[in-house]
C-alpha positions as CSV (number, residue, x, y, z in Angstrom):
1,M,15.7,29.9,1.6
2,K,13.2,27.3,0.2
3,R,13.8,23.8,1.5
4,E,12.5,20.7,-0.1
5,A,12.4,17.3,1.6
6,W,11.8,13.7,0.4
7,L,10.8,10.7,2.4
8,V,10.3,7.3,0.9
9,I,8.1,4.5,2.1
10,G,9.4,1.1,1.2
11,I,10.8,-1.0,-1.5
12,C,11.0,-4.8,-1.1
13,G,14.3,-5.5,-2.8
14,L,13.2,-6.7,-6.2
15,G,16.3,-5.5,-8.1
16,A,15.7,-3.9,-11.4
17,L,12.0,-2.9,-11.6
18,Y,10.0,-1.2,-14.3
19,H,6.9,0.8,-13.8
20,L,3.9,0.1,-16.1
21,A,2.3,3.4,-16.9
22,T,-1.4,2.3,-17.0
23,A,-4.2,4.7,-16.5
24,P,-5.9,4.1,-13.1
25,P,-9.4,5.3,-12.3
26,S,-9.3,9.1,-11.7
27,A,-8.8,10.3,-8.2
28,I,-11.6,11.8,-6.1
29,D,-11.3,15.3,-4.5
30,R,-12.3,15.3,-0.9
31,A,-13.2,18.1,1.6
32,P,-10.9,18.6,4.6
33,G,-11.3,16.3,7.5
34,V,-10.0,13.0,8.8
35,L,-11.7,10.2,6.8
36,A,-10.1,7.2,8.3
37,P,-9.2,7.8,12.0
38,D,-7.9,4.4,13.1
39,P,-4.6,2.6,12.3
40,P,-4.7,-0.9,10.7
41,E,-5.5,-3.9,12.9
42,Q,-2.9,-6.7,12.9
43,R,-2.4,-9.9,14.8
44,E,-0.2,-13.0,14.4
45,A,-1.5,-15.4,11.8
46,R,-3.5,-18.3,13.4
47,D,-3.0,-20.6,10.4
48,T,0.6,-20.5,9.0
49,R,0.2,-23.4,6.6
50,P,1.7,-22.4,3.2
51,I,-0.6,-21.3,0.5
52,A,0.2,-22.3,-3.1
53,M,-0.4,-19.6,-5.7
54,G,0.9,-20.4,-9.2
55,D,4.6,-20.7,-9.1
56,F,4.7,-19.2,-5.6
57,Q,4.4,-20.4,-2.1
58,L,3.0,-17.9,0.4
59,T,3.7,-18.2,4.2
60,P,1.1,-16.3,6.3
61,R,2.8,-14.0,8.9
62,A,-0.1,-11.9,10.2
63,E,-3.8,-11.2,9.8
64,F,-4.3,-7.7,8.6
65,R,-7.2,-5.3,8.2
66,A,-7.3,-1.6,7.4
67,A,-9.9,1.0,6.8
68,A,-7.9,3.7,5.1
69,R,-7.9,6.4,2.5
70,L,-6.5,5.2,-0.8
71,L,-3.8,7.7,-1.6
72,S,-2.5,6.2,-4.8
73,R,-2.6,3.0,-6.9
74,T,0.1,1.9,-9.3
75,S,0.3,-1.0,-11.7
76,Y,3.5,-2.9,-12.4
77,S,5.0,-5.3,-14.9
78,D,8.2,-6.1,-13.0
79,E,9.6,-9.4,-11.7
80,G,7.0,-9.5,-9.0
81,A,4.0,-8.6,-11.1
82,D,2.9,-12.2,-11.7
83,L,2.2,-12.3,-8.0
84,S,1.5,-8.7,-7.1
85,P,0.4,-6.6,-10.1
86,I,-0.5,-3.5,-8.2
87,D,0.5,-1.4,-5.2
88,F,-1.9,0.6,-3.0
89,A,-0.6,3.5,-0.9
90,L,-2.9,3.8,2.2
91,G,-3.3,6.6,4.7
92,W,-5.1,6.9,8.0
93,G,-5.3,9.4,10.9
94,R,-4.2,12.8,9.7
95,M,-2.8,11.2,6.5
96,S,-6.4,10.8,5.4
97,D,-7.2,14.5,5.7
98,S,-7.1,16.5,2.5
99,A,-6.0,19.6,4.5
100,V,-2.8,17.6,5.3
101,L,-2.4,15.9,2.0
102,E,-2.5,19.2,0.1
103,G,0.8,20.1,1.7
104,L,2.4,17.0,0.2
105,S,3.1,15.7,-3.3
106,F,3.2,12.0,-4.2
107,S,4.9,9.9,-6.8
108,N,5.2,6.2,-7.4
109,G,7.6,4.0,-9.3
110,A,9.9,1.0,-8.9
111,R,7.7,-0.2,-6.0
112,F,8.4,3.0,-4.0
113,F,5.7,5.3,-2.7
114,N,7.3,8.8,-2.4
115,Y,6.0,11.9,-0.7
116,R,7.5,15.4,-0.7
117,W,7.0,18.7,0.9
118,S,8.4,22.2,0.4
119,N,9.5,24.4,3.3
120,Q,7.8,22.7,6.2
121,P,5.9,19.4,6.4
122,P,2.2,19.7,7.2
123,I,2.5,17.3,10.1
124,P,5.6,15.9,11.9
125,P,7.5,13.5,9.6
126,P,7.4,10.7,12.3
127,E,3.6,10.9,12.2
128,I,3.7,10.6,8.4
129,V,5.8,7.4,8.6
130,V,3.4,5.6,11.0
131,S,0.3,6.8,9.2
132,V,0.9,5.4,5.7
133,A,1.7,2.0,4.2
134,N,2.7,1.0,0.7
135,V,1.0,-2.3,0.2
136,H,2.0,-4.8,-2.6
137,I,-1.3,-6.4,-3.4
138,I,-1.8,-10.1,-4.2
139,P,-5.5,-10.6,-5.2
140,A,-6.8,-13.9,-3.6
141,D,-9.1,-14.6,-6.6
142,A,-10.6,-13.1,-9.8
143,G,-13.4,-11.5,-7.9
144,V,-11.1,-9.6,-5.5
145,E,-8.9,-8.6,-8.5
146,R,-12.0,-7.1,-10.2
147,D,-13.0,-5.2,-7.0
148,L,-9.5,-3.9,-6.6
149,G,-9.6,-2.6,-10.2
150,R,-12.6,-0.4,-9.4
151,M,-10.9,1.4,-6.4
152,R,-10.1,5.1,-6.9
153,A,-7.7,7.3,-5.0
154,G,-9.6,9.4,-2.5
155,Q,-12.0,6.7,-1.6
156,V,-12.0,5.2,1.9
157,I,-11.7,1.4,1.5
158,E,-11.7,-1.6,3.8
159,I,-9.1,-4.2,2.9
160,E,-8.6,-7.5,4.7
161,G,-6.3,-10.5,4.3
162,L,-2.9,-11.8,5.3
163,L,0.6,-10.4,5.3
164,V,2.7,-13.0,3.7
165,D,6.3,-14.0,2.8
166,A,6.5,-15.3,-0.8
167,K,9.0,-17.7,-2.3
168,R,9.1,-18.8,-6.0
169,S,10.1,-22.3,-7.1
170,D,13.5,-21.0,-8.4
171,G,14.3,-19.6,-4.9
172,W,13.4,-15.9,-5.6
173,F,11.6,-14.5,-2.5
174,W,9.8,-11.5,-1.3
175,N,9.1,-10.8,2.4
176,T,6.6,-8.6,4.0
177,S,7.0,-5.8,6.6
178,L,5.2,-6.5,9.9
179,T,5.3,-3.0,11.3
180,R,4.1,0.5,10.3
181,E,7.1,2.2,11.9
182,D,9.6,1.4,9.2
183,D,10.5,3.2,6.0
184,G,12.9,2.7,3.1
185,K,14.0,-0.6,1.8
186,G,12.0,-3.6,3.1
187,A,9.2,-1.4,4.6
188,C,6.3,-2.5,2.3
189,E,3.5,-4.8,3.3
190,L,3.1,-7.9,1.0
191,M,-0.6,-8.7,1.3
192,L,-2.8,-11.5,0.1
193,V,-6.1,-9.5,-0.2
194,Q,-9.1,-11.8,0.6
195,S,-11.7,-9.0,0.6
196,V,-11.9,-5.3,-0.3
197,R,-14.8,-2.9,-0.4
198,V,-15.4,0.8,-0.6
199,I,-16.8,2.2,2.7
200,D,-16.8,5.9,1.7
201,A,-16.9,6.6,-2.0
202,G,-16.9,10.4,-1.6
203,P,-18.8,12.9,-3.7
């Protein structure tokens, strides 16, 4: 009997959200092989002074850097889009290997990154959980936002900045996850991206 399974990585409690169906740059096909072997680097934020950004105040929680395969990118026009207009789903370890990814299907919406398999998962589900992150992206400036707009699924990118908690002047808030071991509601990283670059553009 055919068995289908779903796992979900993160939603950060935004209430009613609506996905903006914009056309991202086309994805890149990659040959089998691990493209990004190492997990993200994270350490406690050394400077926790609040950062003002428009109507929001950001509280740094951790310094964060990842060299990872971009699995998907999704634009939004929801309540949080004034702060974070796009999500990046990132994978590393065996979740950067096309041989593994071909055994999964992905979908995005309502700030969820979903992955699905039929019959048997290509790698153990606990390994999937700790090898992916759905990152709510806050561009630090117009230059970073422009660079983010050029990123294509399938590329290996280096992304660096701060994991933050955000609070709006009316009391609305959005907090970051600080671990890669969670899934489901509240498992997303909310990241102030200070630099991003492509380190392997693929064919």
